[in-house]
N, C-alpha and C positions, 0 to 999 in steps of 0.2 A: 504494500500500500504506500502510495506517495504521501509524504508528510507535508504539512503546511510550509515548513522550512525549505523542503525540496522545491515546492511550487514557487517560492520567492527567491530561489538560489540565484536567479539572473540579476538580482539587485546587488549581489556581492561582486561589484564590477569597479575596478580602479578608475574607469573613465567617468563614473558618476561623481559629480561634485556635491557631496552631501551638505556641505556648508550652504551652497546655493539653494539646494532643495529646502532646507530648514528655514533659511532666510525668506525664501519665497512664501512658504506656508505662514511664517510669522507676519509678513507684510500683509498677506491676504486676510488673515484673521484680524489683524489690527484695523485694517480699513473697513472690514465688514462690521466689526463691533463699534467702531466710531460712527459708521453710518446709522446703526441702530440707536446709538446715543443721540445723534443729531435728530432723528425722528422723534425720540422721546422729548428732546429739548423743545421742539416745536409745540408739543402738547402742553409742556410746562409754561408756555407763553400765553396760553388761553386766559382770558379775563373773566370768564363765567364758569361756574361749576357745572358738572354734568347734570343733565335734566333730572336724573334719578336722585340727585342729592341736594337739589336747590331748596327743598323744604326742610332739610335736616341740618345744614351748616350755614353759618353766616358768611356774608361776602368778605368780612374781615378775616375770618378763619381761612377761607379759601385763598385769599391774597397772601397771607402769611405762609401757607403751605406751599404755594407756587414759588414764592421767593426763596424759601428754604430748599425746596427741591431743585430749583435752578442753580443755587449755590453749590449743592452737592454734585449736580451734573457737571458744572464747570470744573469742579475739583477732579471729577472722574476723567474728564478730557485730559487734564494735566497729568494725573497719576498714571493713566494708561500710556501716555506718551513717554513718561519717565521710565516705566517698566519696559516698554518696547525698546527704547534706546539702551537701556541696561542690558537687555538680551543681545542686542546687536554688538555692544561693546565686548561682552563675554566671548562672542564668536570671533569678532575681528582681531582681538588682541590675545586670543588663545588662553583665556583666563582659566578655562576648565582644566586643561593639562597642567597649568601652573599651580592651581590649588591642589590637584591630585599629587603632584610631585612634592609640594610643601607638606602635605599630609604624610607622605612617605618619610620625609625628613623628621617630622614629629615622632613618628613611630620608632624610627631608629634611635632618636635621642631619648626616648622614653623606655627603651628596652631594659634599662637597669632596674626599673621598679615595676614594670608590667609582669603579670603572671606568665609563666613559661608557655602556657597554651595560647597566649595572645601574641599574635604576630601574623605576618603575611597579609594577603589581600583583604580579608574580612576586617581585620583591625584597622588597616589603612582606610577602608571604606567608612568605618565608624568615625575616624578622625576627619575624614573628608566631609561626612554628613554634618558633624558638629561645626566644622570650620565654615561651611557654606551657610549654616543657620546663623552663626554669629555675624558673618558678613552681611547676610540678608537683613538681619535686625538693625545693624548699624546704618546700612544704606537706606532702609525704609523709615528710619527714625524721624527725619525731618517731615516726611509726609504724615506720619502718625501724629507728630506734635501739632502740625497745622490743623489736621482733622479734628483733634480733640480741643486744643487750646485757642484756636482761632474760629474755625467753622462752627463746631458744636457749642463753643462758648458764646458766640455771637447770638445764637438762637436759644440760649438758656438751657441747653441739655447737658453740657459737660459739668461733672462734679469731681473730676479727677484733680488731684494735686500733682505737681511735677514729681514729687517724691514717690507717690503711689504709681505714677506712670513709669518711672524708671524701675521701681520695684517689680512691677508686672513684667517688664521686658526681661529683667534678670531671672525672674522665676520661670519665665517661658523658655529661656535658653537652658536653664538647669534641668527643667522637666523634659525638654527635648532630648537632652543627653541621657538622663537617667532612664526615661521610658522609651525613647526612640532608638537608642543603641541596641537593646535586646531585639527589637523588632527588625531593625536593619540586619543584624547578625543572623537572626533566624531565617529571614527571607533569603539572604545570600547563601546560607548553609544548605537550605533545602535545594536550591538550584544547583549548588555544587555537588551535593550528594546524589540527587536523582537525575541530574543531567537533563536531557530533552524531555523527560517524563515529569517535569516539575509542575505542570499546570495545575492539576487537581490538588496536589499537596500544598502549593502556595495558596490556592483558594481556601482550603481548609484552615491553613495557618492564619490567613487574614480574617476569616470568620471568627476563629478563636480569639484573636486580638480584639476584634470589635466587641465580642460578648464580654471579655474581661474588662475592656475599657468602660463599657456601660455599667459594669458592676462597681469598679473601683473609683470612677470619676466622682460620683457624689460623696464618697466616703473619704478619699485620700487627696483628691486633686482640687476640687472646687473650694473646700474649706481653706486652702492656701490663699485664695483670692477674695473670698467673701465670708461674712459672718452669718451663721444660720442660728435662728432662735425659734423655739417651738411657738406655734400660733397660740396666743392666749385664749383662755376659755371665754366663751361668749356666743352670741347668735351666729356669727360667721362660722365658727368652728362647728357648731351644732348642725348648721345648714349643709356644710361640706360633708360631714360624717353621715348625715341622712342621705345625701346624694350617693355617696359611695355604697352605703348599705342597700339602697334600692337597686343599684346596678351590679351588686355582687363584686364590687371593685375591692381588691385586697389591700385596703388602706392600712398602712402600718403607723405612719406619723405625718404630721403637718408642720411645715416650717415656713418661716418668713426669711427671705434673704435680703440683705442690705444693698440692693442694686442701686439705690439712690446715691451711694458714695462714689459711683462712677458716672452714672447717667440718670436722667429723669425719665427715660423710656421705660415702658412697662412690659411685663411678661408673666407667664405661669407655665409650669411643666411638671411632669412626674418622672421619677427614676426608680430603679430597683429591679429586683428579680421578679419573675412572673408571679410568684406567690406572696410577694411582700413589696408594696409600693410606697414611696414617699412622695407627697405632693409638696411642691415648692412654689410659694407666691412671692413675687417681687413686692417690696414695701410700697413702691410707687403705684402698683395695681390696686392695692388696698386703699391707698390715699385718694385715688381718682375714681373709684367705682362704688356702687352700692353693693349690698350683700347679694341681691338677686343677680346682679351683673357678674360678680365674681363667680358665683355658682354656675351661671350660664357658660362662662369661659371654661370652667372645669368640666362641665357636661360635654363640651366639644372635645376636650382632651381625653376624657373617658371614652368618648366615641371612637377615637383612634385605637384605644386598647380593646374595646369591645369588638371592633371590626377587624382585628388582627392586622392593622396596618404596618406595625413594626416587622413582623415576620414576612409580610409581603414585600416590604422594602428591602429586607435582607436578601430575599430570594432574587429580586431584581438586581441588587448589587452583585450577587454571585454571578448572575448572567453577564453583567457588565465586566466583572473581573475575568470571566472565562474568555470573553472576546479579547480583552486587553492582553492577557497572558498568552493566548494563542497566537496573536499577531506578534507579540514580543519574541516568541520562540523562533519566529522567522527572521529576526534581526539580531538575536543575541550573539551569533557567531559571524556576523557580517564584518569581515576585516576591513573592507573599504570604508565602512561607516566610521570605525575607530580611527583609521589612518587619516581620514579627511580632517579630523580634529586634533591631529598631532599625537596620537597614542600608538605606541609600538606594541603594547599589550592590549588585552580585551577585558578590563574590569567590568564585572556585571553591573555594578551600580551606575557606571558611566554609560554603558549601553542602554540601561533603562531610562536614564535622563534624556539621552539623545532620541531614543525611540518615542518618548512622550512628546517631544517637539514635532516629530514626523507624524505622530498619531493625532495631533491636536485638531485637525478638521473633523475627523471621525469622532473624536471625543466630544466635540461640541454638539454633534448630532445625537450622540448617546445621552449627553446631559439634557438635551431638549426632550428626549423620551422620558428621562427620569423626572423632569419637571412636569410633564403631562401626568405621570403617575401620581406625583405629589399633589397636584391640583385636584385630581380626581379624589384622592383621599381627604383633602380639605373639604370638598363639597359633601362627601359622605359623612364626615364627622359633624359638619353643620346640620345635615339632615337628621343625624342621630340626636343632636341636642334639641332640634325642633320636635322630634317625636317624643321627647321627654317633657315637652311643654315650655321650652326656653327660647322659642323663636324670637319673641319681641325683646326679651332681655339680652339675648346674644346679639341681636341686631343693634340695639342701643349701645351695648358694650363695644362692639366693633367700631361704631361711629365715634364713640367717646375716645377710644384708644387711638384711632386715626387722627382725631382732632388734637389730643394731647401730644401725640408724637409728631404732629405736622406731616403726616404721611401724604404722599402724592395721592390725590383723589381720582386721578385718571391716568391712563397709560396708552401709548401706541400699541396696537395689537401685536405687531411683529417683535417689538422690543420686549413686551410682556411675555410672549411665547418663548422667547430665547432665554430671558433672565429670571422670570418670576416662578418660584416654586409654590406660591399661593395665588389664588384668584384676587383681583383687585376688589376694593370695597363694594363698588356698585354691583359687580357680578355676584358677590356673596349675598348682598341684600336682596337682589332679585330672586336668587335661588331659595332664600329663606321665606320669600313671600311677604317681605316687610312692607307695611303700609304706614306712612308717616302720620303722626298725630301732633306734630309740632317740632320745632327745632330742638335738637339735643343740646342741653346747656353745656357750655364749654368749661365753666368754672369748676375748680376742684370740688369734688363731692366725697367727703370722707365717709367710711363705713360707720354707720350708727348702730349702737348697741341698745338703744332704748326703743 
């Protein structure tokens, strides 16, 4: 039987300039995504809200949302150009082999304190992974600073201090090394051990990493960044516990997270094992919503659990990985690909990075398919909340959250299809069958216990 690698053997050709191929793909994707951004920017210049929302939001709120969204869009134009030029610089100045060789030097100089089993390509790959993460963090720091302390600050959303911002970056680098290194090592070891039969083994390994990550994230990782406090006794807690009981949701505990110390944006989610779930509420959500609205948001989240959306998403992700690794197997031994970028050897981690650049057009199409699935799940979770009697409260909560977050109230259809994993507000309200009874008040509305 002819393997996929054999089918693509003709691509291992010294006459193919892989730098040119990757640059061409990068230029094409950059131009296409900027075209979509331009289409969306035209929508953000509208002066009147969508007809479906005219009765719900004030002109002042719509104007503020449009101004904020245009500012973010303008920043996206700049940050996309910055990232594009950064990628071109890496290719033009052969920075990839330079960082790889530097990582090899670090391994050699660290040999006296490294355990005996550490050495060779896998250890060099871990050093390479960490070095690139540090470089990426440093290079992107000015953009991150502007996003938080200029853009978000201007519109009243930023709650970060410079010290907390720096602390978050350092923690991110440390966690990347501590948690990322075993993943990189395991991934490379599987490919090294199983050879061309690595596909299903790597898929299983990534699934295992995802499941472990979902388990330890709320217990070990997120507490490093946020403070969690049990939800105090009162009507809100009783209402949530009643909702969980009615839906046979395995609620173990309720927490409030201090999301307000970084941003005034709101959210809610649940985490945990299938038989034991923790519900987490942002303090900003509680501050901006009534009890019924908070419960309605959680009914939507429980809908995701009830309808098995997480397992379905994991299955779709596995299909995505199968296609990705199958195609990667056709490039992993492509000598001309490595040599085009100045490599005399064929480090797997380098091959995977280069393959991802080649794969980017197809990856965009696959991400579009994943977005379609995600939007389908969002509609289904909304419908579940509606079946539980929370249609109006969920609708009002969605309007209030969009208002408080100054979310864009409209979107270009092509931009939305490519970028959005959630339907836009007007689409969700239509699906919920919401009928306006008056404008949703924008002012903060704290949860009342009386």
